[in-house]
A tleap script that builds the chain and sets N, CA, C and O, in Angstrom:
source leaprc.protein.ff14SB
mol = sequence {
  NMET ARG HIE THR HIE GLY SER LEU THR ILE
  GLN GLU PRO THR GLU THR ARG SER SER ALA
  SER LEU THR LEU ASP VAL PRO LEU PRO VAL
  VAL VAL LEU ASN GLU TYR ILE ARG LYS HIE
  PHE SER MET LEU MET GLU LEU SER ASP SER
  ILE SER LEU SER SER PHE GLY SER ARG LEU
  ARG ILE GLY CYS THR VAL CYS GLY LEU TRP
  GLU CLYS
}
set mol.1.N position { -34.751 116.576 -80.950 }
set mol.1.CA position { -35.000 116.197 -82.332 }
set mol.1.C position { -35.944 114.997 -82.340 }
set mol.1.O position { -35.791 114.080 -81.533 }
set mol.2.N position { -36.899 115.000 -83.233 }
set mol.2.CA position { -37.869 113.917 -83.303 }
set mol.2.C position { -37.771 113.240 -84.664 }
set mol.2.O position { -37.797 113.899 -85.702 }
set mol.3.N position { -37.657 111.920 -84.644 }
set mol.3.CA position { -37.623 111.132 -85.869 }
set mol.3.C position { -38.859 110.249 -85.874 }
set mol.3.O position { -39.168 109.624 -84.859 }
set mol.4.N position { -39.565 110.182 -86.978 }
set mol.4.CA position { -40.723 109.312 -87.066 }
set mol.4.C position { -40.533 108.366 -88.239 }
set mol.4.O position { -40.294 108.798 -89.367 }
set mol.5.N position { -40.640 107.070 -87.966 }
set mol.5.CA position { -40.484 106.040 -88.984 }
set mol.5.C position { -41.738 105.178 -88.944 }
set mol.5.O position { -41.803 104.227 -88.166 }
set mol.6.N position { -42.722 105.487 -89.756 }
set mol.6.CA position { -43.972 104.739 -89.721 }
set mol.6.C position { -44.638 104.915 -88.375 }
set mol.6.O position { -45.038 106.019 -88.005 }
set mol.7.N position { -44.755 103.813 -87.640 }
set mol.7.CA position { -45.416 103.871 -86.344 }
set mol.7.C position { -44.419 103.997 -85.195 }
set mol.7.O position { -44.798 103.866 -84.031 }
set mol.8.N position { -43.161 104.248 -85.509 }
set mol.8.CA position { -42.128 104.373 -84.484 }
set mol.8.C position { -41.708 105.827 -84.347 }
set mol.8.O position { -41.329 106.464 -85.330 }
set mol.9.N position { -41.775 106.347 -83.146 }
set mol.9.CA position { -41.352 107.714 -82.879 }
set mol.9.C position { -40.258 107.701 -81.831 }
set mol.9.O position { -40.418 107.109 -80.763 }
set mol.10.N position { -39.146 108.352 -82.136 }
set mol.10.CA position { -38.034 108.448 -81.198 }
set mol.10.C position { -37.831 109.911 -80.853 }
set mol.10.O position { -37.590 110.734 -81.736 }
set mol.11.N position { -37.926 110.235 -79.578 }
set mol.11.CA position { -37.712 111.608 -79.122 }
set mol.11.C position { -36.366 111.640 -78.410 }
set mol.11.O position { -36.192 111.014 -77.365 }
set mol.12.N position { -35.420 112.369 -78.980 }
set mol.12.CA position { -34.086 112.434 -78.405 }
set mol.12.C position { -33.999 113.556 -77.376 }
set mol.12.O position { -34.770 114.514 -77.430 }
set mol.13.N position { -33.060 113.436 -76.441 }
set mol.13.CA position { -32.868 114.519 -75.473 }
set mol.13.C position { -32.445 115.809 -76.173 }
set mol.13.O position { -31.808 115.775 -77.226 }
set mol.14.N position { -32.802 116.933 -75.584 }
set mol.14.CA position { -32.382 118.233 -76.096 }
set mol.14.C position { -31.764 119.015 -74.949 }
set mol.14.O position { -31.674 118.521 -73.824 }
set mol.15.N position { -31.336 120.242 -75.242 }
set mol.15.CA position { -30.735 121.059 -74.191 }
set mol.15.C position { -31.720 121.346 -73.066 }
set mol.15.O position { -31.325 121.477 -71.907 }
set mol.16.N position { -33.003 121.443 -73.410 }
set mol.16.CA position { -34.011 121.763 -72.396 }
set mol.16.C position { -34.790 120.532 -71.944 }
set mol.16.O position { -35.702 120.638 -71.124 }
set mol.17.N position { -34.435 119.381 -72.472 }
set mol.17.CA position { -35.161 118.157 -72.163 }
set mol.17.C position { -34.151 117.038 -72.006 }
set mol.17.O position { -33.527 116.618 -72.980 }
set mol.18.N position { -33.987 116.554 -70.785 }
set mol.18.CA position { -32.897 115.621 -70.507 }
set mol.18.C position { -33.251 114.169 -70.789 }
set mol.18.O position { -32.357 113.324 -70.831 }
set mol.19.N position { -34.522 113.855 -70.981 }
set mol.19.CA position { -34.902 112.465 -71.176 }
set mol.19.C position { -35.192 112.171 -72.645 }
set mol.19.O position { -35.341 113.080 -73.462 }
set mol.20.N position { -35.267 110.903 -72.953 }
set mol.20.CA position { -35.594 110.457 -74.304 }
set mol.20.C position { -36.797 109.536 -74.213 }
set mol.20.O position { -37.122 109.030 -73.140 }
set mol.21.N position { -37.440 109.326 -75.316 }
set mol.21.CA position { -38.563 108.390 -75.320 }
set mol.21.C position { -38.616 107.658 -76.646 }
set mol.21.O position { -38.137 108.144 -77.671 }
set mol.22.N position { -39.206 106.487 -76.596 }
set mol.22.CA position { -39.416 105.708 -77.804 }
set mol.22.C position { -40.848 105.196 -77.731 }
set mol.22.O position { -41.205 104.488 -76.789 }
set mol.23.N position { -41.661 105.541 -78.701 }
set mol.23.CA position { -43.075 105.173 -78.687 }
set mol.23.C position { -43.423 104.395 -79.943 }
set mol.23.O position { -43.098 104.816 -81.053 }
set mol.24.N position { -44.080 103.266 -79.767 }
set mol.24.CA position { -44.558 102.468 -80.888 }
set mol.24.C position { -46.076 102.535 -80.898 }
set mol.24.O position { -46.718 102.120 -79.934 }
set mol.25.N position { -46.656 103.049 -81.968 }
set mol.25.CA position { -48.110 103.115 -82.103 }
set mol.25.C position { -48.568 102.015 -83.051 }
set mol.25.O position { -48.823 102.262 -84.230 }
set mol.26.N position { -48.668 100.827 -82.535 }
set mol.26.CA position { -49.090 99.700 -83.359 }
set mol.26.C position { -50.034 98.819 -82.538 }
set mol.26.O position { -49.811 98.626 -81.343 }
set mol.27.N position { -51.073 98.288 -83.158 }
set mol.27.CA position { -52.059 97.476 -82.443 }
set mol.27.C position { -51.609 96.028 -82.281 }
set mol.27.O position { -52.189 95.122 -82.879 }
set mol.28.N position { -50.590 95.816 -81.485 }
set mol.28.CA position { -50.070 94.476 -81.242 }
set mol.28.C position { -50.005 94.217 -79.745 }
set mol.28.O position { -49.858 95.156 -78.962 }
set mol.29.N position { -50.113 92.957 -79.336 }
set mol.29.CA position { -49.969 92.640 -77.910 }
set mol.29.C position { -48.577 93.004 -77.404 }
set mol.29.O position { -47.616 93.019 -78.174 }
set mol.30.N position { -48.473 93.293 -76.126 }
set mol.30.CA position { -47.194 93.686 -75.546 }
set mol.30.C position { -46.138 92.609 -75.753 }
set mol.30.O position { -44.971 92.931 -75.975 }
set mol.31.N position { -46.522 91.341 -75.686 }
set mol.31.CA position { -45.550 90.253 -75.869 }
set mol.31.C position { -44.935 90.315 -77.259 }
set mol.31.O position { -43.726 90.136 -77.408 }
set mol.32.N position { -45.750 90.564 -78.279 }
set mol.32.CA position { -45.253 90.665 -79.652 }
set mol.32.C position { -44.350 91.883 -79.789 }
set mol.32.O position { -43.284 91.802 -80.399 }
set mol.33.N position { -44.770 93.009 -79.226 }
set mol.33.CA position { -43.955 94.217 -79.289 }
set mol.33.C position { -42.639 94.025 -78.551 }
set mol.33.O position { -41.594 94.490 -79.006 }
set mol.34.N position { -42.688 93.349 -77.427 }
set mol.34.CA position { -41.476 93.105 -76.657 }
set mol.34.C position { -40.465 92.319 -77.486 }
set mol.34.O position { -39.277 92.642 -77.474 }
set mol.35.N position { -40.914 91.300 -78.201 }
set mol.35.CA position { -40.028 90.512 -79.059 }
set mol.35.C position { -39.483 91.365 -80.202 }
set mol.35.O position { -38.310 91.249 -80.556 }
set mol.36.N position { -40.324 92.218 -80.781 }
set mol.36.CA position { -39.890 93.124 -81.846 }
set mol.36.C position { -38.790 94.045 -81.334 }
set mol.36.O position { -37.774 94.252 -81.998 }
set mol.37.N position { -39.007 94.585 -80.158 }
set mol.37.CA position { -38.027 95.504 -79.576 }
set mol.37.C position { -36.712 94.786 -79.316 }
set mol.37.O position { -35.643 95.326 -79.603 }
set mol.38.N position { -36.780 93.579 -78.778 }
set mol.38.CA position { -35.548 92.832 -78.488 }
set mol.38.C position { -34.754 92.552 -79.762 }
set mol.38.O position { -33.523 92.526 -79.730 }
set mol.39.N position { -35.439 92.346 -80.872 }
set mol.39.CA position { -34.753 92.061 -82.129 }
set mol.39.C position { -34.198 93.320 -82.778 }
set mol.39.O position { -33.114 93.283 -83.360 }
set mol.40.N position { -34.919 94.432 -82.689 }
set mol.40.CA position { -34.553 95.623 -83.435 }
set mol.40.C position { -33.909 96.718 -82.603 }
set mol.40.O position { -33.363 97.676 -83.150 }
set mol.41.N position { -33.969 96.581 -81.284 }
set mol.41.CA position { -33.383 97.596 -80.415 }
set mol.41.C position { -32.490 96.928 -79.381 }
set mol.41.O position { -32.648 97.135 -78.178 }
set mol.42.N position { -31.544 96.116 -79.870 }
set mol.42.CA position { -30.691 95.353 -78.966 }
set mol.42.C position { -29.866 96.253 -78.058 }
set mol.42.O position { -29.519 95.854 -76.946 }
set mol.43.N position { -29.544 97.464 -78.514 }
set mol.43.CA position { -28.778 98.373 -77.678 }
set mol.43.C position { -29.580 98.743 -76.430 }
set mol.43.O position { -29.033 98.781 -75.328 }
set mol.44.N position { -30.874 99.014 -76.602 }
set mol.44.CA position { -31.727 99.289 -75.449 }
set mol.44.C position { -31.833 98.073 -74.543 }
set mol.44.O position { -31.894 98.206 -73.320 }
set mol.45.N position { -31.853 96.906 -75.135 }
set mol.45.CA position { -32.041 95.699 -74.351 }
set mol.45.C position { -30.815 95.338 -73.523 }
set mol.45.O position { -30.885 94.458 -72.664 }
set mol.46.N position { -29.679 96.018 -73.775 }
set mol.46.CA position { -28.543 95.832 -72.887 }
set mol.46.C position { -28.897 96.307 -71.488 }
set mol.46.O position { -28.274 95.903 -70.506 }
set mol.47.N position { -29.904 97.169 -71.405 }
set mol.47.CA position { -30.407 97.658 -70.130 }
set mol.47.C position { -31.684 96.918 -69.744 }
set mol.47.O position { -32.544 97.472 -69.059 }
set mol.48.N position { -31.809 95.654 -70.188 }
set mol.48.CA position { -33.081 94.948 -70.059 }
set mol.48.C position { -33.599 94.883 -68.625 }
set mol.48.O position { -34.812 94.871 -68.418 }
set mol.49.N position { -32.722 94.843 -67.639 }
set mol.49.CA position { -33.169 94.810 -66.253 }
set mol.49.C position { -33.818 96.125 -65.847 }
set mol.49.O position { -34.576 96.174 -64.878 }
set mol.50.N position { -33.523 97.189 -66.585 }
set mol.50.CA position { -34.045 98.505 -66.239 }
set mol.50.C position { -35.160 98.958 -67.170 }
set mol.50.O position { -35.780 99.996 -66.940 }
set mol.51.N position { -35.414 98.187 -68.217 }
set mol.51.CA position { -36.425 98.575 -69.197 }
set mol.51.C position { -37.796 98.089 -68.745 }
set mol.51.O position { -37.952 96.938 -68.336 }
set mol.52.N position { -38.770 98.957 -68.819 }
set mol.52.CA position { -40.141 98.556 -68.522 }
set mol.52.C position { -41.032 98.936 -69.695 }
set mol.52.O position { -40.794 99.937 -70.371 }
set mol.53.N position { -42.048 98.135 -69.926 }
set mol.53.CA position { -42.968 98.370 -71.026 }
set mol.53.C position { -44.337 98.715 -70.461 }
set mol.53.O position { -44.782 98.108 -69.487 }
set mol.54.N position { -44.991 99.669 -71.059 }
set mol.54.CA position { -46.324 100.057 -70.610 }
set mol.54.C position { -47.209 100.248 -71.828 }
set mol.54.O position { -46.842 100.960 -72.763 }
set mol.55.N position { -48.363 99.620 -71.822 }
set mol.55.CA position { -49.259 99.675 -72.973 }
set mol.55.C position { -50.448 100.574 -72.674 }
set mol.55.O position { -51.120 100.405 -71.656 }
set mol.56.N position { -50.709 101.530 -73.561 }
set mol.56.CA position { -51.863 102.412 -73.469 }
set mol.56.C position { -52.692 102.187 -74.726 }
set mol.56.O position { -52.523 102.903 -75.713 }
set mol.57.N position { -53.583 101.204 -74.702 }
set mol.57.CA position { -54.329 100.869 -75.911 }
set mol.57.C position { -53.372 100.292 -76.929 }
set mol.57.O position { -52.788 99.231 -76.707 }
set mol.58.N position { -53.207 100.987 -78.051 }
set mol.58.CA position { -52.290 100.497 -79.083 }
set mol.58.C position { -50.926 101.159 -78.976 }
set mol.58.O position { -50.061 100.931 -79.821 }
set mol.59.N position { -50.722 101.979 -77.945 }
set mol.59.CA position { -49.444 102.680 -77.801 }
set mol.59.C position { -48.597 101.988 -76.742 }
set mol.59.O position { -49.065 101.712 -75.637 }
set mol.60.N position { -47.371 101.718 -77.085 }
set mol.60.CA position { -46.432 101.114 -76.140 }
set mol.60.C position { -45.342 102.116 -75.837 }
set mol.60.O position { -44.737 102.680 -76.748 }
set mol.61.N position { -45.090 102.338 -74.560 }
set mol.61.CA position { -44.002 103.239 -74.180 }
set mol.61.C position { -42.944 102.425 -73.464 }
set mol.61.O position { -43.251 101.531 -72.676 }
set mol.62.N position { -41.703 102.747 -73.751 }
set mol.62.CA position { -40.577 102.057 -73.139 }
set mol.62.C position { -39.938 102.994 -72.136 }
set mol.62.O position { -39.614 104.138 -72.458 }
set mol.63.N position { -39.759 102.511 -70.931 }
set mol.63.CA position { -39.137 103.361 -69.930 }
set mol.63.C position { -37.922 102.701 -69.322 }
set mol.63.O position { -37.932 101.501 -69.048 }
set mol.64.N position { -36.885 103.470 -69.113 }
set mol.64.CA position { -35.670 102.980 -68.468 }
set mol.64.C position { -35.592 103.620 -67.090 }
set mol.64.O position { -35.566 104.845 -66.970 }
set mol.65.N position { -35.553 102.792 -66.050 }
set mol.65.CA position { -35.535 103.319 -64.691 }
set mol.65.C position { -34.174 103.874 -64.311 }
set mol.65.O position { -34.048 104.548 -63.289 }
set mol.66.N position { -33.158 103.604 -65.112 }
set mol.66.CA position { -31.812 104.103 -64.820 }
set mol.66.C position { -31.594 105.479 -65.434 }
set mol.66.O position { -31.171 106.408 -64.746 }
set mol.67.N position { -31.879 105.613 -66.720 }
set mol.67.CA position { -31.569 106.867 -67.410 }
set mol.67.C position { -32.794 107.752 -67.614 }
set mol.67.O position { -32.674 108.832 -68.193 }
set mol.68.N position { -33.974 107.321 -67.153 }
set mol.68.CA position { -35.164 108.153 -67.291 }
set mol.68.C position { -35.647 108.248 -68.720 }
set mol.68.O position { -35.936 109.344 -69.201 }
set mol.69.N position { -35.741 107.126 -69.406 }
set mol.69.CA position { -36.100 107.120 -70.826 }
set mol.69.C position { -37.549 107.514 -71.078 }
set mol.69.O position { -37.924 107.795 -72.217 }
set mol.70.N position { -38.376 107.538 -70.019 }
set mol.70.CA position { -39.773 107.938 -70.204 }
set mol.70.C position { -39.859 109.353 -70.740 }
set mol.70.O position { -39.105 110.231 -70.322 }
set mol.71.N position { -40.765 109.568 -71.652 }
set mol.71.CA position { -41.028 110.913 -72.134 }
set mol.71.C position { -41.716 111.696 -71.028 }
set mol.71.O position { -42.636 111.191 -70.385 }
set mol.72.N position { -41.271 112.937 -70.803 }
set mol.72.CA position { -41.852 113.755 -69.738 }
set mol.72.C position { -42.753 114.813 -70.325 }
set mol.72.O position { -43.338 115.605 -69.586 }
savepdb mol mol.pdb
quit
């Protein structure tokens, strides 16, 4: 199931897709996005040691090395 809220897209796992992804399409520096994520996605930040951020132009992808949060 895919939910889109403005520039935020959340892709949930499905029966045929075991991973999830969260993508922010906003033209902000990674530091600003990181602070936004920490404030609004505190549940994800409980895994902060496993969360990695990757910026592709204006797109930020969040990946969890434990649960495979990267979109495949």
